[in-house]
N, C-alpha and C positions, 0 to 999 in steps of 0.2 A: 403827742397830739396826732390826730389824723387830719389830713388836708383833703377837702372836697374840691375837685378841680374839673368840672363844676356843675352843679345842678342848674345854674342860672344861664349858662352859655356854653358854647362848644370851644373851649380853649385849645385843645389839640388841633382842631381844624383851622381856626382863624387867628389865634393869639399865641401860638407856640413860641415864636420869637420873643415875645414879651415875657412869657413864663420862664424860659430858659435864662433870659437876662436877669430875672429876679433870683433864680437859683444861683447864678454867678455872684450877684450882689449880696445874697444872703438874707434878704428880707423883701416884703412887699406891703403895700397899703390896700386896705379894703374899706370902702365907704359903707356906712350904715344905711341900708335901703329905706329905713324909716326916717332917719335924721341925716340928711346928705352932708352936713357940715361936720359930722362926727366920723373920724377916720381912725381905724386901728392899724397899728404897725405890727406885722407878724414876722417873727424871726423864723428863718428857714434852715437852720443848721441840721445836719443829719442826726445830731444827738437829741434833738427835740421832735423832729418829724419822724414818727414811727412808720407811717405809711401814707402814700398818696393814692387817691382813687380818682381816676380820670373817667369822665363821661364824654362820649363822642359819637358822631355818626360818620366821621371820616378822619382818621388820624394820620393820613398820608404825610402831611406837612411836618409831622413830628418824628417820623421814622428815622430820619437821619440825625436826630438830635438826642436820641435816647442815651447815648454814651455819657451825656452830661448828668444823667440821673444815676450813674453807676453806684454812688454812695447811698442811694435811697432804696427803700422797698416800695413797690407800687404795683397796681394792676389796672386794667381797663374794663369799663362797661361800654360795649360796642353795640349800638342800636342798628339793627339791619332788618327791615321789614319788606313786605311785598307791595307797599303803596307806590303809586305812580307820582309823576311830577305835579299833578293837581293837588296832592296832599303834602308832598315833600319837595317843593320847587327848587330848593337850593342844592340838592344832592345830585351827584353824577350817577351814571347807569350802574345798577346793582350788579348785574352779571359781569359786565365788562370792566368795572372799576372797583367797586367796594368789596366784593368777595375776594378778589386778588389782594387787596390791601389788608383785609382781615387775615388772610393766610400769611402774608409777609410779617405782619405784627406778631402773630402766633409763633412763627418760626424764629423770630428774633428774641422774644422774651419768654416763650413757653406757653403751652395751651392752658395751663392752670390759671394764668394771669390775663386771659382774654375771655370775658364772659359775654355771651351773645344774648342780646335783648330783642325780643320781638314784641314791641309794645310802643304805644298803647293799641289795643285791639278795639276796633269799632266795626259795626255792621252797616252796610248800605246796599243799595240795589246792585252796585258793582262789586263791593267787597263783602261778598256773602260768606257763610260758613265754609262752603265748598272752595271758594277762592282762597281763603286764608289757609286752609289745610293743604291745598296744592302749593301755594307759595312757601309755606313753612317747610313742607317736605323737600322742595327744590333747594331751598337755602340750607336746610339741615344736611342734605346729601353733599352739598358743596363744602360745608364746614366740618364734615366728619373727620376726626383726627386732629382738628385745629382748636377745639374748645372742649371743655368738660361739663359746661353748664349752660342751659338756656333759661331765660326769664321771661315770663309773660305777665301782662296786666290788662285789665279792661278799662277803656277810657272813662275818666271822670268828667262830667260836664260842668266845668267851672264856667263862670260868666264869660270870660275871655274865650274859652274853648267853644262855647255855644255860638258866640258871635263869629269867630273865625271859620267854623265848620258849617256855617249856615247854608252854603251852596253845595254841600257834599251829599245831602240827603241822608244824614246819619239817622239810623233807626234805633229805638230802644232795644237793647239786647235782652232776649228772654232767658229764663233759667234753662230752658231746653237747649238754646243755642250755645249758652255758656258751657254747659256740660259737654255738648258735642265737640266744641272747639278744644276745651281743656283736655278731654280724654283723647281726642285724636292727636293733638300736639304731643301729649305725654308719650303716646305709643311711638310716634315718629322719633322723638328725642331719644327714647330708650333704645330703639333700633340702632341708633347711631352712637350709642354709649355716652349719652349726655343725661345728666340729672336735670330735672325741671323744678323751678320754684316760681312763686308769684311775688310781685312787688307791691307792697302796701295795698293789698287787695282785701276789700271788705268781705267778700264771699270766701268762705272756708272750703278749700278744695283738698284738704289733707286726706279725706276718706278716699280720694281718687289717686293718692300717691303723689300729690303735688303740695309740698309744704310751703308755708310762708317763708320767704327769703329776706335777705338784707343786702342792699346795695353796698353799704359800708359794713362788711361782714366780719364780725369779731372772730369767728372760727377760722375763716380763711386767712385773715391777717395774722392770727396767732400761728397758723401753720407756716405761713411765709416767713415770719420772724423767728420761729422756733422758740417762742416764750409766751407766757400768759400776759394778758392785758387787764388793766383795772378799770377801764372806762364803763360808762353807763349808757343806757338807751338815750338817743338824741331827743331831748325834750322840745326842740324847735320843729320837729316833724309831726306829721299826722299820727294819731294813736295807732293806726294800722301799720305804721312803719316800724320795722325792727332794727333800724340802723344804729350803729354805735355812734356816740357823740363825735362831732368833727367840727372843723373850722372851714367855713365856706369862703373861697377866694374869688369867686366870679362876680360879674356885674349884670344886673337885669337889663333887658332891652338892648342887647349888643349882638345877638346871634343872627347870622345871615342864612342859616339853613331854611328859615321861613316856613317851618312845618305848621300846618293849619291847626293841629291839635295842641300846639305849644301854649303853656301858661306863662312863660317867662318873658315874652315880648308884648308890649302894649300895642305897638303898631309899626309898620314898615318905616313910617316917617320918623318915629322916635329912634329906631335902630340906626337910620341914616344919620341923624343928628349926633348920636353918641359916637358913631364910628369916625366922624370928622375930628373927634378929639383923641383918637387913638395915636399913641406914641409908644413904640416898643421899648423906649428907654425910660419911660415914666414909672415910678413905683406904683401908680394907680393904673388900673385897666380902664382905658378910654377916659382920660381926664388928667388934670394936674391939681396940685394943692393950691387953693386960693387963700386970700387974706383972711377970710372969715372961717376957714376950716381949722379944726383942732385935731391934732394928731396925738393919739395916746398909745403907748406901748401895751400890747395885750400880753398878759401873763400866760405863758404856754409852758408845758412840761411834757415829758415822755409819759405814756400810759403803761409802759412795760413794768410788770410786777417784779419786785425784788425777792419775792418768795420762791423757794424751790418748786419746780414743777416736773411733770413727766418728761419735759424736753431736756431738763438738765442732765448732763453727763453724755449727751450725744456728741459725737465728734466725727471728723473725717468728711464733713459735708461743706461745700462751698456756701458762702453767705447767700441766703435766698433774697430775691427781690431785685438784685442789680441786673442791669441789662446784660444779656448774654450774647 
C-alpha cells in the first residue's frame, strides 16, 4: 500500500512526533470523515507499506526524525510559493527559513525525493503574472540542484476557497494569463534542470511541454523501489488526478498553516477545537477512541508485482528510499 501523509493536514510540520510514534507502534487509526464513529486500523509494517508520500510546507520538525523511517521508502511534496503572510499566515519567511529547510531535506534524502510545488496559482492585483514569474524564478534559482521536478496548478474555486479568499481580490485567470505563466515557468524550470508537471489540472498544457503529473507517482515509486507496482488510479480523487491508489492517514480541520486557499480547513475555530484533542501518544490524530466508536482492521497489502520486470537482475545498489 501507499500511505498519503497527508492531503488533509501538514503532518511533517505539526504532527511529526505523533507519526513517528505510530511508526514505532506499528499501526495507526484513521476516522472516516463521513462517519466519525467508523475508525480504520492501519498496519504500518515495512512489508506492507510500499511507499509514504509526505505533503508539507515546512518539514523542519521532521528532519531530525527521518532515521526512524530508514526501513521505508518515501518522498516529499514540498509546497513553496511566492505568497505573503496575508495568504499563508502560518508559514515562516521563505528566503530566511523555508528555502534553507528545503535544501537541508534534499541534502539528507536526495533531490529525487523532494518535489517542489508552486501551487495553487491565482491572479490578483498584487499577485500578477509578472509577480509570479519573478517569484518562481527566484525560488527556482535558490533550489537549483536540490530538486529535479517542479509542479504547478491553478486554483480551483471551491466554496470554502471562495469564502476564505474573499478579501484577496482574486481575479478569474484568463487563457492568455495561464499560457504566459505556464510557458514562463516551464522555461525557468528547464533553465535550472527541473522538469515541470501539472497537478490535477483541467487545462491540458502538454503541447507546451508540461505533462499531467501525479502527486502519488507510480513511475517515481517504481523507480525508488526498483520493482513494478500493480496498483490502480485512485478512484477517490478527481477525474483529472492521476495519482496511484493510496490510504490517507490525515485528519481534516487540523492544519495551522492557515492558507487562505486551503480546502481542508472549515474554520480557524474548528482547527483550534481539534488541536485541543491532540495527543502524540494516541493512535488517532487529534482525538481518542470513544465508547460509540467502532474500530475495524483495514485489509492492506503490498502493491509490489511478483512478476519479473526490467528491474530484476540489478545488483550492487543500496536499497532506495531509506534516509541517507
